C-alpha positions as CSV (number, residue, x, y, z in Angstrom):
1,M,-17.9,24.6,14.2
2,K,-20.2,27.6,12.8
3,D,-20.1,28.5,8.9
4,P,-21.4,32.0,8.0
5,A,-24.2,31.5,5.2
6,P,-27.1,33.2,3.8
7,G,-30.4,32.6,5.9
8,G,-34.0,32.0,4.3
9,K,-34.9,28.4,3.9
10,S,-33.1,25.1,5.1
11,P,-31.6,23.4,2.0
12,T,-32.9,20.2,0.8
13,I,-30.6,16.7,0.6
14,E,-31.0,16.8,-3.4
15,Q,-29.5,20.5,-3.0
16,L,-26.7,19.3,-0.9
17,R,-26.0,16.0,-3.0
18,A,-25.9,18.0,-6.2
19,A,-23.2,20.7,-4.5
20,L,-21.3,17.6,-3.4
21,G,-21.4,16.2,-6.7
22,K,-19.5,19.1,-8.1
23,V,-16.1,18.0,-5.4
24,E,-13.9,15.9,-7.1
25,D,-11.8,13.5,-5.5
26,P,-8.4,14.6,-6.7
27,E,-6.8,11.4,-7.3
28,L,-9.8,9.5,-8.9
29,H,-10.7,12.3,-10.8
30,K,-14.9,11.3,-10.1
31,D,-17.0,13.3,-8.1
32,L,-17.7,12.0,-4.4
33,I,-21.2,11.2,-5.1
34,T,-20.4,8.9,-7.6
35,L,-17.7,7.1,-5.9
36,N,-20.0,7.1,-2.8
37,M,-18.0,8.9,-0.7
38,I,-20.7,11.1,1.1
39,R,-22.7,8.9,3.6
40,D,-25.2,9.7,6.3
41,L,-26.3,13.0,4.6
42,K,-28.4,15.2,7.1
43,V,-29.8,18.6,7.1
44,E,-31.9,20.1,9.8
45,D,-33.0,23.7,10.4
46,G,-29.9,24.5,8.0
47,R,-27.4,22.3,9.9
48,V,-25.9,19.7,7.4
49,S,-23.9,16.7,8.7
50,F,-22.4,13.8,6.6
51,T,-19.6,11.6,6.8
52,L,-16.9,11.3,4.2
53,V,-15.6,8.3,3.6
54,L,-12.3,8.3,1.9
55,T,-10.9,5.1,-0.1
56,T,-8.1,4.7,2.3
57,P,-7.3,5.8,6.0
58,A,-3.5,6.7,4.8
59,C,-5.2,9.1,1.8
60,P,-2.5,12.0,1.8
61,L,-5.3,15.0,0.5
62,R,-7.9,13.9,3.6
63,D,-7.8,17.6,4.5
64,R,-8.1,19.0,0.9
65,I,-11.3,16.6,0.1
66,A,-12.7,17.8,3.5
67,A,-12.2,21.5,3.2
68,D,-13.5,20.9,-0.6
69,A,-16.7,19.0,0.6
70,R,-16.9,21.7,3.5
71,E,-17.1,24.7,1.1
72,A,-19.2,23.1,-1.2
73,V,-21.9,22.7,1.1
74,R,-21.4,26.2,2.6
75,S,-22.4,27.6,-0.8
76,V,-25.8,26.2,-0.7
77,P,-28.1,28.8,0.3
78,G,-29.6,28.3,3.9
79,V,-26.8,26.5,5.3
80,K,-25.9,27.6,8.9
81,E,-23.7,24.7,10.2
82,V,-21.4,22.0,8.7
83,Q,-20.4,18.9,10.4
84,V,-17.9,16.7,8.6
85,S,-17.0,13.1,10.0
86,M,-14.2,11.1,8.5
87,D,-14.3,7.5,7.6
88,A,-12.5,5.1,5.1
89,A,-13.3,2.0,3.3
90,V,-10.7,0.4,1.2
91,P,-12.2,-0.4,-2.0
92,G,-10.9,-3.6,-3.7
93,G,-10.5,-5.0,-7.5
94,S,-11.3,-8.1,-9.3
95,Q,-11.1,-11.2,-6.6
96,R,-10.9,-13.5,-9.7
97,G,-8.2,-16.1,-9.6
98,Q,-7.3,-19.8,-9.1
99,I,-7.7,-19.2,-5.2
100,Q,-9.7,-17.0,-3.0
101,S,-8.1,-13.6,-2.4
102,P,-7.1,-13.0,1.1
103,A,-7.5,-9.1,0.9
104,R,-9.1,-6.6,-1.4
105,N,-5.5,-5.4,-2.5
106,I,-2.5,-7.5,-2.8
107,V,0.7,-5.0,-3.2
108,A,3.6,-6.9,-4.5
109,V,7.1,-5.5,-3.4
110,A,9.8,-6.5,-5.8
111,S,13.1,-5.4,-6.9
112,G,15.3,-6.9,-9.9
113,K,18.1,-7.3,-7.2
114,G,18.8,-8.0,-3.5
115,G,20.2,-5.3,-1.2
116,V,18.0,-2.5,-1.8
117,G,15.9,-2.5,1.2
118,K,12.9,-4.1,-0.4
119,S,11.9,-5.5,3.1
120,T,12.2,-2.4,4.9
121,I,9.8,-0.8,2.4
122,A,7.4,-3.2,2.6
123,V,7.7,-3.6,6.9
124,N,7.4,0.2,6.9
125,L,4.5,0.4,4.5
126,A,2.8,-2.3,6.0
127,V,3.1,-1.0,9.5
128,Y,2.1,2.4,8.6
129,L,-1.1,1.4,7.0
130,A,-2.2,-0.6,10.1
131,Q,-1.5,2.7,12.3
132,K,-3.7,4.2,10.1
133,G,-6.6,1.9,10.7
134,S,-6.6,-0.7,7.8
135,C,-6.6,-4.2,8.1
136,V,-3.4,-5.1,7.0
137,G,-1.3,-8.7,6.5
138,L,2.2,-8.8,5.5
139,L,3.6,-12.1,3.7
140,D,7.2,-12.6,3.7
141,A,7.4,-14.8,0.2
142,D,11.2,-13.9,-0.2
143,I,12.2,-17.7,-0.3
144,Y,16.0,-16.9,-0.2
145,G,16.6,-14.4,2.4
146,P,13.2,-14.2,4.4
147,N,13.9,-11.2,6.8
148,V,10.6,-10.1,7.7
149,P,10.4,-11.9,11.1
150,R,13.5,-10.5,12.7
151,M,12.4,-6.9,11.4
152,M,9.0,-7.6,12.8
153,G,10.2,-9.0,15.9
154,I,8.6,-12.3,15.3
155,S,10.3,-15.6,16.5
156,Q,7.5,-18.3,15.8
157,L,3.9,-18.6,14.6
158,P,0.8,-19.3,16.7
159,A,-0.4,-22.5,16.8
160,P,-2.4,-23.4,13.8
161,D,-6.0,-23.7,14.1
162,G,-6.9,-27.1,12.5
163,E,-5.1,-27.4,9.2
164,R,-5.3,-23.7,9.2
165,I,-2.0,-21.5,9.6
166,V,-2.6,-18.7,12.0
167,P,-0.5,-15.3,11.4
168,A,1.6,-14.1,14.1
169,D,0.8,-10.5,15.1
170,A,3.2,-7.6,15.3
171,F,2.4,-3.8,15.6
172,G,-1.4,-4.5,14.4
173,V,0.0,-6.4,11.1
174,K,-0.6,-10.2,10.5
175,V,2.3,-11.7,9.6
176,V,3.5,-14.9,7.8
177,S,6.8,-16.0,6.5
178,V,9.0,-18.7,5.0
179,G,11.4,-17.8,7.6
180,L,9.0,-19.1,10.5
181,M,8.3,-22.7,8.7
182,V,12.0,-23.9,8.9
183,E,14.9,-23.8,11.4
184,P,16.8,-20.9,12.0
185,G,20.0,-20.9,9.5
186,Q,18.6,-23.8,7.2
187,P,18.8,-23.0,3.5
188,L,15.5,-23.0,1.5
189,I,16.6,-25.0,-1.5
190,W,13.5,-25.1,-3.3
191,R,12.5,-25.4,-7.2
192,G,9.3,-24.4,-9.5
193,P,6.7,-26.7,-8.5
194,M,7.8,-26.8,-4.9
195,L,7.7,-23.0,-5.0
196,H,4.7,-22.7,-6.5
197,S,3.3,-25.3,-3.9
198,A,4.6,-23.1,-1.3
199,I,3.0,-19.6,-2.4
200,R,-0.1,-21.3,-2.8
201,Q,-0.1,-22.5,0.5
202,L,0.8,-19.2,2.0
203,L,-2.1,-17.8,0.1
204,A,-4.7,-20.0,0.7
205,D,-3.9,-22.4,3.7
206,V,-3.8,-19.3,6.2
207,E,-6.2,-17.7,8.5
208,W,-6.0,-14.3,7.2
209,G,-9.5,-13.0,7.7
210,M,-10.4,-10.6,5.1
211,L,-7.8,-7.7,4.8
212,D,-8.0,-4.3,3.1
213,Y,-4.0,-4.9,2.1
214,L,-1.9,-7.8,1.8
215,I,1.6,-6.7,1.1
216,V,3.7,-9.4,-0.3
217,D,7.8,-9.2,0.1
218,L,8.7,-10.8,-3.1
219,P,12.5,-12.2,-3.7
220,P,15.0,-10.4,-6.0
221,G,14.5,-10.8,-9.6
222,T,11.7,-11.9,-12.0
223,G,11.5,-15.7,-11.3
224,D,9.5,-18.5,-10.2
225,V,7.4,-16.9,-7.0
226,Q,6.8,-13.9,-8.8
227,I,4.9,-15.9,-11.7
228,S,3.1,-18.2,-9.2
229,L,2.1,-15.3,-7.0
230,C,0.4,-13.7,-10.7
231,Q,-1.0,-17.2,-11.8
232,L,-2.6,-17.8,-8.2
233,I,-4.6,-14.4,-7.6
234,P,-4.9,-10.8,-9.1
235,V,-2.3,-8.6,-7.9
236,T,-3.5,-5.1,-7.4
237,G,0.1,-3.5,-8.7
238,G,3.9,-4.1,-8.1
239,L,5.6,-1.6,-6.4
240,I,9.4,-1.5,-7.3
241,V,12.3,-0.8,-5.1
242,T,15.5,0.6,-6.4
243,L,18.9,2.4,-5.3
244,P,19.9,5.7,-7.0
245,Q,22.7,3.9,-9.2
246,Q,22.3,2.9,-12.6
247,V,23.4,-0.8,-12.2
248,S,20.3,-0.7,-9.6
249,R,17.9,1.0,-11.8
250,D,18.9,-1.6,-14.6
251,D,17.6,-4.5,-12.6
252,A,14.7,-2.5,-11.5
253,L,13.6,-2.1,-14.8
254,R,13.5,-5.5,-15.4
255,G,11.5,-6.3,-12.5
256,L,8.8,-3.4,-13.8
257,E,9.2,-5.1,-17.3
258,M,8.0,-8.6,-15.6
259,F,4.8,-7.3,-13.8
260,R,3.9,-5.5,-17.2
261,M,4.2,-8.9,-19.2
262,V,2.0,-10.5,-16.7
263,K,-0.4,-7.4,-16.8
264,V,-0.1,-6.1,-13.2
265,P,-0.4,-2.4,-12.9
266,I,2.9,-0.5,-11.5
267,I,2.0,1.2,-8.3
268,G,5.1,3.1,-8.4
269,V,8.9,3.1,-8.0
270,V,10.7,4.0,-4.6
271,E,14.0,5.2,-4.4
272,N,15.7,3.8,-1.2
273,M,19.0,4.7,0.4
274,S,18.7,8.1,-1.7
275,Y,21.1,10.4,0.2
276,W,23.0,10.5,3.5
277,T,22.9,13.9,5.4
278,G,26.3,14.5,6.9
279,P,27.2,16.6,10.2
280,D,26.9,19.7,8.1
281,G,23.4,19.2,7.2
282,K,24.2,18.3,3.9
283,P,22.9,15.3,1.6
284,V,25.6,13.3,0.1
285,D,24.6,11.2,-2.7
286,L,26.5,8.0,-1.6
287,F,24.9,5.9,-4.7
288,G,24.3,8.6,-6.7
289,H,21.0,10.1,-7.2
290,G,17.5,10.6,-9.2
291,G,18.1,7.1,-10.7
292,G,14.4,6.0,-9.1
293,K,12.9,9.4,-10.5
294,Q,14.7,8.5,-13.9
295,L,13.1,5.3,-13.8
296,A,9.8,6.4,-13.0
297,E,9.6,9.2,-16.0
298,E,11.0,6.7,-18.5
299,A,8.7,4.1,-17.5
300,G,5.6,6.6,-17.2
301,V,4.8,5.2,-14.0
302,A,4.3,7.4,-10.6
303,F,7.4,8.1,-8.7
304,L,6.7,7.7,-4.8
305,G,9.3,9.3,-3.3
306,E,13.2,9.1,-2.1
307,I,14.1,7.6,1.3
308,P,17.2,8.9,3.1
309,I,19.8,6.5,4.6
310,D,19.8,6.7,8.4
311,P,21.1,4.1,11.0
312,T,17.7,4.2,12.9
313,V,16.5,2.5,9.8
314,R,19.1,-0.4,10.4
315,I,18.5,-0.5,14.3
316,G,14.8,-0.7,14.3
317,G,15.5,-3.6,11.5
318,D,17.9,-5.4,13.7
319,S,15.8,-5.0,17.0
320,G,12.3,-5.8,15.4
321,K,10.9,-2.5,15.9
322,P,10.3,-0.3,12.6
323,V,11.2,3.2,12.2
324,V,7.8,4.4,11.8
325,V,7.0,3.0,15.0
326,T,10.4,4.1,17.0
327,S,10.8,7.3,15.3
328,P,7.8,8.5,13.5
329,E,9.0,12.3,13.5
330,S,12.5,11.5,12.1
331,P,13.2,12.7,8.3
332,V,13.5,8.9,7.2
333,A,10.5,8.1,8.7
334,I,8.4,11.0,7.4
335,A,9.7,9.8,4.0
336,L,8.8,6.5,4.7
337,I,4.9,7.5,5.5
338,Q,4.7,10.0,2.6
339,M,5.6,7.0,0.3
340,A,3.1,5.1,2.0
341,E,0.4,7.4,1.5
342,K,1.3,7.8,-1.9
343,A,1.5,4.2,-2.6
344,A,-2.1,4.1,-0.8
345,A,-3.4,6.6,-3.1
346,R,-2.3,5.0,-5.9
347,I,-3.9,1.5,-4.9
348,S,-7.4,3.3,-4.5
349,V,-7.1,4.2,-8.3
350,L,-6.1,1.1,-9.5
351,A,-8.8,-0.9,-7.1
352,V,-11.4,1.6,-8.6
353,E,-10.6,1.3,-12.0
354,Q,-10.6,-2.7,-11.4
355,P,-7.6,-3.3,-13.7
356,T,-8.0,-7.0,-13.1
357,A,-11.4,-7.4,-14.0
358,N,-10.7,-9.2,-17.3
359,R,-7.6,-11.5,-16.2
360,Q,-8.1,-15.0,-16.8
361,P,-6.7,-17.3,-13.8
362,D,-4.5,-19.4,-16.0
363,Q,-3.2,-16.6,-18.4
364,Y,0.2,-16.9,-17.4
365,S,0.6,-20.7,-17.5
366,E,2.8,-20.5,-20.7
367,L,5.3,-18.5,-18.6
């Protein structure tokens, strides 16, 4: 692609870096040079090339950042042509904890109550991030209702590697669930110490490899599993799922405040089952409307979007084929994708800020 620019002497690398140093990432509020997002910068006879390395392959502002970088380079006298390649390198926060982190970023998907579609959000978030090229793991830690195996179309784990658990693979996501470790239909009657031990095993004894993101589907409420996760490993952030109505919002607020008590940042709030589109094309607020956005505003956290009610979500969950795979152009899939992109952007911000850097591994032991 040729770009018109003043003729004359070819620009220097220093001039180009100075120009790119004036371009700011809209989410991280730092310039591209400081963030080390410009790689392989070259210039020859006025022809400039570089790689723009985003902090997530799911960046919702990738086109804007690329356009701003290209325009900044074009403004340098002597530039005749600009070639921009795109890549991504997901940053990670602090890796301190009682056990070694299996991921650069650990995302805890939580709700204050069951039945709000928390697993649907976790599954589609994980699958979309993997579709964009990230290395993603999905840990189903919902002891009381492990639904991820059915929703991902998995019935068993691969054979273990010695004493190490090997994750299943579905849609490019590495998946482990407590539901794959017990007989179908068997109730999991575990109490505090057993839950803590199980979560430790699922984090430490699984051959995860190095992940960009580990999405953890938590059980409802604010109990032992949530506390154990925060004790064992630094969680990048919590993602709160709620329905629109006041009752659900009240419970979601408890989950949000639980994360704050244990010093886990909030990625944002998602309002699931926000509305249904009737035959006339008009939205119908079956469960009220706006509760998720109101919760986010009152708590001072990001609102990640509204996910409509759509039968394809239920069909995909029952058949083991997430809707972002089967119907990516559908309104509900688009809403889920936009939610995932906003979440990925927030995770990048939290990772770069390293909010977990000063956490002590045992600081929650009194809870």
